[in-house]
C-alpha positions, 0 to 999 in steps of 0.5 A: 654385520657387514661382511668384511668388518673385523670379528669381534675375537681381534678385539683385544689383539688392537687398541682401536674397536670397530664399531658394529653397524646398520646402514641406509642410503641417504639420497643428495637433494640437488636443489632443484625440486627433484629427488636424485641420487648423487645427481653428478654421478647418478650414484648412490652415497652410502652412509653407515650409521653406527650404534654403541657397541660394547668391547670389554669394558670400553664403551662407545659413546654414541657417533653417528653421520648427521648430515651430507651435502654436496659443495660446489665441485662435487665435494661431499661434506658430511656432519657426525655427532660424536662425544666430546673430546673423541679422536676418530679415524674416518675411512672410506670404500667403494666395496665395504672390503677395501678401506683407505684411511681418510683423516684422524678427526678430533673434537672438542665439542662433540660435532665433526665437519668432514669435507671429502672429494668428489666422485671419480667414477659410479661406484658407491662410496662408504664410510666408517669410524673408529675410536681411537687414542694414539697418544696412549702407545709407546709407539707414538711416544716413541714416534716422538722422540724420534722426531725430537732426534731429527730436529736436533741433529738433522733439521737445518735452518733453511728447512731442508733435512741433512741425509746425514749428521754434519754434512751440508747435502740434502736428497730429495729421497730422504727429505720427503721421506722426512715430509711423509714421517710428519704427515703420519704425525699430523694423521694421528692427530698432532697438527703441531707437526704440519709446520715441519711438513709444510716448511720442507715442501717450500724448500723443495721448491728449490729441488725443482728444474725450473729450466726445463719445460716438463720439471721434474725433481732433481735428486740432491742439493745443498742444504741451503737449496743451492747446487742442484743436480745429481740426476732426477729419478723416477723412484724419487720423484713418485715417492714425493708425488705419493707423499704429497697426495698424502699431505692433500689428504690432510691439508686445506685451502691454498696449502692443499691446492698446492700440494695436489698441483705439485704432484700433477706437476710430478706426474707431468715429467714422469709421462713427458720425460721420456723415461718410459719407452719400449726398452725390455718391454716397456716401463720406467728407468730408473734415472735420467742415466738409462742403466736399469729398470728397477720394480720399486721405481714403476711400483711407486710410479704405478701408486702415484697414478691410481692415486691420481685417478682416484682424486681427480678421475682424469683418465689418463692417469688410469692409462699410465697405472695400466700399462705401469702394471702390465710391464710389472706382471709380465716382466718383473713378477717371478711366478716360482715364488710369487714375488717380484725382482729386483731389476733389468739393467743394460748389458748390451742386449736387447733383453738386458740382464735381469736380476732375480734377487728379492728386496723385502721393500721392492715387495712391500711397495707392490702390496701398496700397489695392488691394494690401490688398485683394489680399491681404486678400481674396485677390483677385488681379486688385486685385494687377493693378490695383495694378500698372496704377496704378503705371504710369499714376501713373508715366507722368503724374507721373514725371520721366525726366531727375531721376527724381522724381515731380511733386506733381501734374498741375497742380504742377510742384514736388517735396515730401518728403512727398506726393511721397515716399509713392510710394515707400513704395507702390512698395515695398509693390508690390515686396514684393508682386509682387518687380518691381525695377522698382518699387523702382528708382523709388523709390529714384530718388525718394529720391535726388532728395529726397536731393540737392535737398531736404535740408541736408546740414549740418544733416540737415533737408529742406525742403518744396519745390523746383521739379524742376531744384532752383530756388525751393528753400524754405529758410524752410519746415521741415515736420515731416511732411516729415522725418517721412516721409524718416526712414520711407521711408529706412528702409524702403528700406534693407531693400533697398538 
């Protein structure tokens, strides 16, 4: 068995069973009469050929990679044979340790074709398949119910989303979070959610600053798209960029190209808007008001630049990712407990005022940033860093009695979005290292939201409660919380 794959002892802990593998090298033929190994990068593309594996009573139908072609632009096309009417999760890796989900593939005829992005570096690329049936999961069903509540109560006729019920304001963060949620449903195998995803993406053009040469999204507008304003935020724009790159991975044709171009435009704003400067040694400001520099804005930007570098191979994105990473590690990392602190705020001094409050979602964002760095830069030390950060987050902010994460080290409440973010990060960590402990924490956290913050009759989630469930804020139903509960339940449904 290849190092880095989950062991057989995990077979009863998740719905997806991993196939064991034998592997062989398949070399590209560039069509010029000579046998070369991936002529555009001079490296081998390693394709993993799977054999049948029996776990308990489930028999894997034979699935294998049967062909590989280079398309114009260096795209890699895979042909896969499979059982009819099966659903597979396709992942890739350059190290056999950090795995990146690429697509959920379904087959009505027993044959699947998938086209992957060009190589951006000289690392080999490995692929693997998993068999899954997410529609059997109670989390998938709850994600669908949550989406139903959102459509009935927050979706407008303009394809935007109100930030809360009966309010005519739409926020960038909230709308792209809903796009993110619907992308997870598309990735999970239901293409019907693509219309919601794409329609809201088109509406987002209303929030773009067309009067500024470098653009950028405003943070708020009326639901009909008028009245854009309320400043521009690095975290909002960086999240939008990351969301669009996820959508890029589940779309095709012009739609796929548009998502990538929008992400590139956001990166252009980040790099050229003056939101990064040398105050406090570097780092992005939270917003164009330039009052503070937080971990979460910079962590999301680091993720975004890494992903753009991975997709495009443009080294300027790599340089920006490294600049953000170095600033975060030198300015925002607290070595006393192994967590990232909240922010540095202006206070009339050159050093600023650093807040040592530590948030679940800030550190969850940094888990994902370290994971991406390990995968994109082929640096296994950053997988170890991500695992250590997850351990430290759990030590500081996990409640063992209620099985959930606190909002932050100064606030003992629980919130679906800001605490639920940990579930996404830990699912991704599990995808990278195969340690089911992370999946257990992710699931427990989601279970808490469903039992303490969800209205079972309406399907909505309330904004806050104390860890013991008291002080439930039934008067506050935020769109961002609904979106994140739809998303993380779609994600966990692939495994539980």
